[in-house]
Phi, psi and omega in degrees: 000131177227117180253107173064177191249355179279167181299316186298320180297318187298312179299316179300312184303320178295316181293323175300318181292324172302313185294318178300319186286328174297322177293324182290324182287321182292325181281346190305319179299310183299329178267008175075025184252149173274145178238151180228119190290320186295314185288329180295323180283333181276342180310306184299330183283318181293321180295329183287330175289317185296314192251048183295119179292151177277127173279140171289122186302136179233146178271184183291352178271346175092009182278152169299157181226146166230135182247116184227155173235141187262118179234149184184175169283161188292145178071016177270355167104031178298303184296322176297322181294320186290322180298321181297316180294317174301318177303327183287329194252344185258144169305148186295315181295325178293319183293310178306322181287325176298324184286319184294321180292324178263015176064026179259127173303122182291339181288321190281314174091216185055054187293328182289341180273085181278334187285142185301316177296330181290323177294307183303307184278348180072031186220158180267132186243327181244148177275136184227153181257137170219177179208139185236153171248124179219119182046048174078013178238125179275128183242107176275126185244141177235112177272130188238160180284146176263350177286135188302326181299339181247029180300328176300331174288330172295309187300321191281343177265000184295333177274354179268347186243165174242356178200171185223148174254124175261107188265128182232139176290139189279357180249301188290321185080192177295139184238181182301316180285346174294322180294315187293307184301315186288327170301317174291330180284324179287331174295333176269008180067027186286144167295143182235133171247109175286119179256101184265111194256165176066039183287350177280353180294137182301328184263018179304138180228069185294334176290321180292318184291322179299313186293316175303323184289321181296326182290329180293316173309313181295314177302321179281000170083028171302144176288162179303322180300317183284329180286341175273061186274151180276146183235131175230142179255124180229159163230084188307324187285338184255359181069036187243143176207158176189170174275347178236152185291324184265012179230056181277142180232158176301142176098168182252026180300321183291327174294318176288327178297316179298319179299310189287333182276326193257328186272126184287150174288155175309133175292087185238129170256176180296321183289315173308319182289337171268006182277173179292153185297136170213117178232114182268111190296116172244001178206157178228136176240169173221140180231145180296337180257325186263348180082202181291136177245130178256135185244127175191170180266135173294112180281314178208158177086188175239151172241138178229148174290132183092355179268164183274140181211162172226156174267137186217151167225154178304132178079007180232146173304132177301157177274188184287156171302132175221149181277138174287104181297307185220145181237135176229159165232159185280133182227098186065236178267351185248190178237144182247121173290135182230161170262345181202149178210155192241176185308144182098337186266151175260123190240163169242132178238148175228169185109354178244118199269340184253019183292142182229155172299133180101339176293154174250117168285114186220172183293136186292325184286330175226074180289118181235099184278143171277159176298132176289167185294130178271127188234133177304151177285157182289160183236339181236147179227156175218165172259138172249125180214170176299139170292116181241021182286172180296340186257013184293149174083001179281330190238332181259168176242347186255097192248324191283156172301332181293318181286331173295312184299311181302319184290324177290317174296330180292325181294328184288341172307318185240338179267088197286341180271011176264155168226150182229127177226153167279154183242186185287334180277120184295342179264004189233140177231151182257124185234128183250147178208185179289341189179171180301321184294316175314309186283316177305326179289331175288319174299323181290321175304309187292329178296316180287347176270001170102024180273145165241136173195161171271135176242126175278171178297143169295135175226147179289165172265111186268139181235164181243117188242119175056039177079005176243143174292119187225156180227158178285141180239155181227149168268133189232131173245125184235136178244122188225159160298147186302328183283353179249354183307314184301318178295325184287315172307309179310307180294335174287322182296318182295340180259010169072035170285154178245125182284123171272319191199149177211124186225127179243138187222157176274152185233165185291330180282351169096350184284330182076160188227134175243133171249129182234142177239132180231155160252136185205150177300141184291336173288340179279347174285335184294117181088358182281328180299312181292327180295319180285321177300327179288319189289330183256012177058031171095005184265020186262134167239118186234131176239138174229160170204150188294140181251280190191171167268124186235161178309141187301142184260356185089196181289137179232129178272112177254351179228117186261353181233152180268193182247153168268119185249148177283139178281331184203166186279155174152199183251133181296129179250152181303320180303315182295318178288325168306312175293335187272341183291346173286355186258342180165197184259135185273147173252002181234160173257158178297157184076009171277140175282134179218167184229166181300131181063025170274140183282112179259351179186186183251113179292146180280351173239174175290155184082164183260158190225122174271127188229150178259099178267358178269001184282151179239165186285134180290129190268143171223173180280005183264350180213163172277153179293325186245032182296309188234040173298131173072357176283116185107354187279128177277133179304141185288164170279134181272119182251123170274176184296321183299312179303315182304309187293322176293327185283323190286149183270187184291339176260017180234161186230164172245122169270122184241126175225167188302330185247342186230154170230115180236162173235151192204168178274149177295112184298328177293318181292322173306316175298313178301319183300313171314311185292320186292322184288328181289000000 
């Protein structure tokens, strides 16, 4: 008889076994059975060893623990759901102070998006930890990115948790990134709680979404236990949740109850708790006073502040003994110092300057490293180099190749999906990542830190598989108004896309909506987003996810128009820009300083064209010098950093400084072409 998994249940079960054996021994003569007193006395101990109960992992406070990750496709409401959970479990004054300290409007929400770029772009870029207490159980939560380019953030935290909340939009249903994150969770054997969010939307269709989600589980090979998932309906923005679609109640109680009931506690036995310490580091943080901080889950053993530990990896010699300076556990949005924590808890440790993601913090006497986190390979690469333009050094402070290299190597500490390699040019480095957005976020971060640099065009990583040249492909899902679908299909066909599905539905405005699914080469996607946004007047929604490496498709024409180039260095004049407007759309305003071969506009035809936008009107005594300044000047096209990186060709670069973003012809390529002509 075994009653429960708690220590009290184990004790009761042991007492009942002893009583049962004693009764059988007393009744043995009457039943004609032989009894062995020695074996009967030994039986309880043997049974206790054989049926060792699983303990609920506890922190130093003695509360039960659940470790979960919130995963979803981009814009399905993960971070807003996390806000609602925090509001449910935190004191109002403490929550209001947290919003105030982080400079976040409480009405707008998204408290977990603490990074400036996350708030500006409206997406989650970095995975972050928080913890809530609900009915005596501590729930460690990890908010993860939903964009495909930041899938590495999802992969590295999967070994930190025991279950996931799969958030699905009540209208859109599962999307491409939903498949990716769910596959990662199922591969780890995690329990899944499906959260159908945005149930307040008038067009919500929960039954359709439920069927599509179940089909996705089956397609990904989920086990019978995983397919028997728990479903909770929520409206995170309104703070409502419930077990039925039409019975939503204020608060996130139904969601937290489902987590406690369906997500298992960390599987920790008495034997596991006494084993040597093992903590797999899944994240890195930095504190101005404490230095590098390692974040990970205690797989086995106990960790104590002030004790010695080493960092180890399979196949490598363990590092030197180092004292654990400080130990923390997560508490709401902050960290609480503790002196000891046991297996199953997620902790933060300080004192290790060279700690890396994938390291195992282990016992120095018996170092047993865990397998590091497996991360999928990058698919896109760009070059980062020293700014050599005529305007170099005017705006930034971080200019040399040494500081650029140090910054890129520092990024590798926490950006596990990134790769950095040196090139033949000592001033240039090759940086590889999951996608164009993944790399452009890094460029923007460096720009805000005072760096000046040249950035090359994104190119795909080519591999040779079984003797064949292969390139990365992606699955893309595009939703557009039905009257614009023809232009989009034509653009995708010209880029050698392969259509998988086409679905048209009616909408309330009568225009209709068309959703198309394609597999397309990753390099064909470069520049496609802007082209489709123009074709649909900004009403296009595109989602992508990596598919596989497939045979190389050959040449793909991704740019139909050339560039307008500056003829000479100087200040652009209204007269010069008015004359240049007939040749294309301008990217600069009057009085903008430019230099030779700087890209000043988009040519209306293929091929590049050099124009003199610095020339001024010849003055005579028949007209006034300032009579028609700026008259007839068409406003320039505003290009963001992402748009610039997407626009440039193989022979072009983006000049990035703290205050300016310019495009230009690659001077090295131009110099080589000039030598060939000579």
